[in-house]
N, C-alpha and C positions, 0 to 999 in steps of 0.2 A: 608402444609409443609409434607415433607416426615420423618417419623419417625420410628423406629425399631417397630416389631412385638410385641406387648406385652407377657412377659413371667407367666403364672400363677404360684402364689405362692401357696403353699399349703393349701388346701380348697378352693381355687380358678377356676376358668372356662374361657375360651379362646372363646370370641365367634364371629362368623364372621356376622357383623351386615346385615341383611336383609332390614329392614328399620326404618327410624328414624319421630318424628313428628314434627311439628314446632311448641312450647309452646309460648304461650306469653312471659316466663321468658329465653327462646332462643330467641328471634327477640328484646329484651330489651338485653341483653346481648350483642349480638351480633351489634346495633346501638347506644349503650350509653358507649359502652369501646372506648377509646382512640385508636389512631394509634399505638403508644409505645407499648400497650399488646399484638399486633399481632407479631406470629401467636397466633389465641386466638382459645381455644379447646370450641367447643359449643353441647350444645345436652344433654340433663339430663334423657333419654329415651331411649328406643328402644326395637328392636325383631333380634333374629338371631338364628341360628344353633352353639352348642356348639362342635368346632373341637377338643380342647384340655382342658383333664378335671385334675385336682388332687383333685375331691372328688367323691365318691362314690354315693352321688345324686343326681346329673348330668352329666350322662354317656357321651359320644361324641355321635354327632347327635342328640341330645336332640333339639327341639325347646325351645325357652326359651324369656321373655318379662325379658329386667333388666331395673332395676334403679344405677346408676353412683353412686359409693364408694363416700362417705364421700361428698354428694353432688358435686363434682368434675365434670365437662361436659366434654362428650368426645362421645358421641354416633355418631357423625357425621363422626365420623371415619372409615376405614374397618375392623379393630379387636378392640376387648377392652376386658381385665381382669377384673371379678368382682368376687366378695362373691359366691360362689355356694348357702350357706345357704341363705342367708339377702337379696343379690340382683339380684338373677339370679329366676324367677318363669315361673314354667312349663306349656306351651300351650296345649291347646287341638290339640291331633293330625289329628284331620278330618279338621281342620280350614288353610288354606295357613297361612305361617307364616309370610306372609308382611302384611297380614291383622291383625298383633298382635301389631302393633308398639304402639298404643296410648292406651296401657293394664292399664297403672296407673294414670297417670295425671289427664285425662278428669274422667274417672269414679270414682273415689275418690273424685274429687271435688263435682259431682253428690250427691254423698251420703253424702258429708260433707255439703254441701250445707243445703239439705232438713233435715239434724240431726240439722243442728242449728237453724231454724226454728222453728221443732218443738222444740227443747227447749225453747225456746223463747215463745212459747206456740201459732202460728202460723201455721193453717194446711192448711194456702192457700199463696202462696208467688209473687211477682210481680220480673220478669226475663227478662233484656232487654238483647240484641243479644241473642234472643231466638230459632233463625233458625241456630244456630252455634252447632257444632259436639257437644258441651258439655247441648248447650237447647238441643239438639235430646235426647241424652242420660236421663238429667231429666224430659223431658219428656213422657220415656217410664218408666222409673222408679216410678217417683209421684203415681200412681194409688198403685202401689204395699205397698205406703210405709203413703197410704191415705191421701196424701196431694194433694192440686190442685194448679196449673199453672196458671196464669196473663201473657200469654207470648207479648212482646214487641218486634215488631218488623219494618225492615224500609221500604218494599216492598210486596206488594199483592203475590207475586210468593210467598214466604218466608212464608207469613201464609199459602198459600196453601200446601207447604209443612208441616207443621206442622199439619194443619188438618188430612193429608193423617195418619201420625201418630196416631190419634184420639185426638189430642189437643180441646179444646172445648173452649178456652179465649184467642184470638189473638188480640190485637191491632196493627194497623198499624200506624206509623207516616210521612207518606207519605203527606198527608193535612195537614190544617191551624192548627198552633199547641194549639188554643183554641179547635178546634173538637176532635181531639185527646186526648186531655188531660180530657175534658171531658168524653169520654167514658172510658179512663181509672179511672176517678176519680167514675163513677157508678159502673164499674167493683170491684173495689177494696171497695167501700162499698156493693154491693152485695152479696162478697163471703167474707165481714171481714179481709183482707190483713191486715196482719200489719206488714211483714217482707219484703225488697225489697231486691234485688240483682244485682249489676252494675257492667259492664264488661266496658262500654264505656267512661264514663267521658265527659268532655267537658257540653253542659248545660243539659245536660239529665237524671243526678243525684239530680238537683236541681226540674225538673218538678216533677220525680218522686216522692222525699221527701216530694214535696209538695202537691201532691194528699194522704200521705198516713195517717191517724186516729194522734190523740193525743198519746203519746210513740211510736210512731211507729218505726224502725230502717232500718235504708239503709245501706246494706252492700256493700263496694266498694273491689270488686276483681281484675281491670283491669282500662284500660285507653287507650283501642285504640285510640282513638280522641284527649288526651292531657287530663291536667290538669283539676279538677272537678270546674264548674263553677253554678253560681245561688243559692246557698245556701244560704235560707231567715234564719237569726239570730231569729229571731220572733219564726219559728218552733222549734230551739231548747229551746228557753228560755221561751215560755208561754205555748209551746203545747208538752215540754219534749220528743220531737221526738230527736235519736241520729243518729250519723254517723259512722258506725266502719268500720274498715278492715277487709277483710275474708283471710287469707293467710292457704294453707292445710297445708304445713307445723306444724304452730301452731293449728290446728285441730285433726291431727294426732298424736299427742304428747298428 
C-alpha cells in the first residue's frame, strides 16, 4: 500500500530505510495475522540514513539503526519517523549501512541469554538452532562472558561453520535420536550445564529437558517447527526441572 512519507515531529528523524532483518516476531506477525488486518505494517528494527531531522543529536546524513516507536512495526517501509534519542542509534561510520540491519534484537538476545543463564548459576548452556545468526553471535560472545556453549545443530556443515568460529562443543542431530542424545547427555554431564535455550519447538525441547540434570531449566524463546511436545511430567515433578519462556523485552525491562 502506498502511504504518504512520514513527517518527523519535534525530536524525531526521518530515516530512509536501507535494510531490515526478518526476525521471528516479524514472521509470526505475517503468518498469524488474519487477511482482514491487511495492509499490515511489519518489521520492528532496521537501519538507514537520516534524510530529515528535527533533532540536533542525529543530523541529516547520519547512519542509524532504529527500533520502531512503541513497538508498532514499520521497518519494511521505505521511510520511517522515529524518536532521535530513544529509537535511533548511531552506527559505525566505517561499516556499510546495509550490514547494520540486525543491530538490536539478535545482539541483545545473545547478551540476555547468557546473562539469564549466569544469574541462574550456570556457566554452561545448551543452545539449539545454534548455527543461526543469533547462535553465531552467542558463540563469539561467550568467551568474553566466561560462558561455555553446547551447540545443537541439524547438519554437519553447520557444525563446521560453528567450529570455524571457535565453538568446541557441537552436537549434530542428523543421526538416530538415541545416538545424538547420548552425546548430548555426556556433554551436559561433563560441562555441568544447568540451563538450555530452545528456539525450535516440536520434539526437541522434550529431548533437551530430558538430558538436563535435576533442577535444570529449559528456556523457550521460539517455535520454528511448532508447539513443544514430549515434555515429561516426571522431570517437572520429581526432578524439579523447569520450563520457562525467554522474552527479550522482559529481560531488557
